[in-house]
VOPAGU-2260 file (C-alpha; in pm, 1 decimal, decimal comma):
REM VOPAGU-2260
SITE   aa  ch    i         X         Y         Z
SITE  MET   A    0    3758,0   -1712,3    3579,5
SITE  LYS   A    1    3847,4   -1601,6    3930,0
SITE  GLU   A    2    4153,8   -1823,8    3968,6
SITE  PRO   A    3    4380,7   -1921,0    3677,8
SITE  ASP   A    4    4368,6   -2288,2    3585,8
SITE  ARG   A    5    4721,3   -2416,3    3654,6
SITE  ASN   A    6    4664,4   -2690,0    3397,5
SITE  ILE   A    7    4657,2   -2446,5    3104,0
SITE  TYR   A    8    4991,8   -2273,2    3156,3
SITE  THR   A    9    5340,5   -2415,5    3191,3
SITE  ASP   A   10    5640,7   -2324,8    3401,9
SITE  ASN   A   11    5793,3   -2176,9    3087,1
SITE  ASP   A   12    5484,6   -1954,6    3045,9
SITE  ARG   A   13    5529,2   -1837,7    3403,9
SITE  ASP   A   14    5898,1   -1763,5    3346,0
SITE  GLU   A   15    5820,8   -1562,5    3031,9
SITE  TYR   A   16    5547,1   -1372,1    3218,1
SITE  ALA   A   17    5794,0   -1298,3    3497,8
SITE  GLU   A   18    6047,2   -1158,6    3251,3
SITE  ILE   A   19    5783,3    -936,9    3089,2
SITE  MET   A   20    5675,8    -810,4    3431,1
SITE  LYS   A   21    6035,7    -730,3    3522,0
SITE  GLN   A   22    6129,3    -560,3    3194,4
SITE  THR   A   23    5817,6    -340,8    3193,6
SITE  CYS   A   24    5831,8    -261,3    3568,2
SITE  ALA   A   25    5467,8    -370,3    3577,2
SITE  MET   A   26    5509,6    -509,1    3930,7
SITE  LYS   A   27    5654,3    -186,0    4067,8
SITE  HIS   A   28    5447,0      83,8    4236,0
SITE  GLY   A   29    5357,5     343,5    3974,2
SITE  ASN   A   30    5543,3     138,8    3710,3
SITE  ASN   A   31    5845,1     336,3    3829,1
SITE  PRO   A   32    6175,8     153,9    3765,1
SITE  ALA   A   33    6332,3     327,7    4068,0
SITE  SER   A   34    6060,9     209,8    4305,7
SITE  ASN   A   35    6137,5     -61,6    4556,5
SITE  LYS   A   36    5768,6    -104,4    4642,3
SITE  PRO   A   37    5561,1    -367,0    4467,6
SITE  LYS   A   38    5211,9    -308,1    4339,9
SITE  SER   A   39    5018,1    -529,2    4572,4
SITE  SER   A   40    4668,7    -647,4    4642,6
SITE  LYS   A   41    4485,5    -913,3    4835,3
SITE  GLY   A   42    4378,5   -1087,4    4516,4
SITE  TYR   A   43    4455,8   -1443,6    4419,4
SITE  LYS   A   44    4666,5   -1347,7    4115,6
SITE  TYR   A   45    4889,8   -1122,9    4325,7
SITE  LYS   A   46    4932,5   -1368,8    4612,6
SITE  VAL   A   47    4987,4   -1681,9    4404,9
SITE  ILE   A   48    5152,5   -1554,6    4085,9
SITE  ILE   A   49    5293,3   -1201,6    4113,5
SITE  LYS   A   50    5423,7   -1200,1    4472,3
SITE  PRO   A   51    5644,3   -1509,6    4419,4
SITE  ILE   A   52    5782,6   -1352,1    4100,1
SITE  TRP   A   53    5862,3   -1031,3    4292,6
SITE  GLU   A   54    6034,0   -1230,8    4566,2
SITE  ASP   A   55    6242,4   -1421,1    4307,8
SITE  PHE   A   56    6367,3   -1093,9    4158,8
SITE  TYR   A   57    6376,1    -853,1    4453,8
SITE  GLY   A   58    6347,8   -1047,4    4778,6
SITE  THR   A   59    6082,7   -1050,9    5048,8
SITE  VAL   A   60    5777,2    -827,0    5034,8
SITE  GLY   A   61    5664,3    -641,8    5345,0
SITE  ARG   A   62    5797,2    -624,0    5695,2
SITE  GLY   A   63    5754,4    -985,2    5799,1
């Protein structure tokens, strides 16, 4: 599946995923807790799921 089916996960699932990503530093460059850079890509999952989670926790991504 290229794009996750929004009908099979809930907002609570998203919130739990966000907490896991934060606690494990999985969104941070090199999984380094001290990093202020996100792991990023041009993929759907990053743009639609991970980037908004990053912005909720750490603020805007990039220079724009």
